[in-house]
C-alpha positions in Angstrom: 251.2 8.5 86.9 254.5 7.8 85.1 254.5 7.5 81.4 257.5 5.8 79.9 258.4 5.9 76.2 260.8 3.3 74.8 263.1 4.1 71.9 265.7 2.2 70.0 269.0 4.1 69.7 269.9 2.3 66.5 267.9 2.8 63.4 265.0 0.6 64.1 263.7 -1.7 61.4 260.0 -1.2 60.9 259.4 -4.9 61.5 260.9 -5.0 65.1 258.3 -4.1 67.8 258.4 -4.0 71.6 255.6 -6.5 72.2 255.7 -6.7 76.0 257.5 -5.2 79.0 257.6 -6.6 82.5 258.4 -3.9 85.1 258.0 -5.6 88.5 259.4 -7.1 90.5 262.9 -6.0 89.8 264.2 -9.5 89.5 261.7 -10.3 86.8 262.0 -7.2 84.6 262.1 -8.0 80.8 261.6 -6.5 77.4 260.1 -8.7 74.7 260.7 -7.9 71.0 258.8 -9.3 68.1 260.1 -9.4 64.5 257.5 -9.5 61.8 260.0 -9.2 59.0 263.2 -10.9 57.9 266.0 -12.1 60.3 267.6 -9.1 61.9 271.0 -8.8 63.5 270.8 -6.7 66.7 274.5 -5.8 66.8 274.9 -2.1 67.5 271.4 -1.8 68.8 270.5 -0.5 72.2 267.3 0.3 73.9 266.5 3.3 76.1 263.6 5.0 77.6 262.4 8.5 77.8 260.2 9.7 80.6 257.3 12.2 80.0 259.6 14.9 81.4 262.0 14.2 78.5 264.8 12.5 80.5 266.6 9.7 78.7 267.7 6.5 80.5 269.6 3.5 79.0 268.0 0.1 79.5 269.9 -2.3 77.3 273.4 -1.6 76.1 274.6 -2.5 72.6 277.1 -4.8 74.2 274.3 -7.1 75.4 272.8 -7.3 71.9 276.1 -7.8 70.0 275.9 -10.8 67.7 272.3 -11.5 68.7 269.8 -12.3 65.9 266.1 -12.1 66.1 264.7 -14.6 63.5 261.7 -13.8 61.3 258.3 -14.0 62.9 259.8 -14.8 66.4 260.1 -13.2 69.8 263.3 -12.2 71.5 263.3 -11.7 75.3 265.8 -9.5 77.1 265.8 -10.2 80.9 267.2 -8.6 84.0 270.2 -10.9 84.4 271.1 -9.4 87.8 268.1 -11.0 89.4 268.8 -14.6 88.3 271.4 -17.0 89.5 
């Protein structure tokens, strides 16, 4: 069994939650965020994961989230762009 922990590498606002993660197949991987608070600018945010052994891996770079805003009480989906044409 592999246990994966997700962490935000920017100071995460308490109102932003990872609400769903799609892990297979590779071309359909995604991370869904939910914002239960006010609008939040995701500039300078990044998302990483930490395995149960403590190894860190980057998942979403801050460049991909630059100038993106997650509106209040809405979802924001980050998809695996390499698998889509």
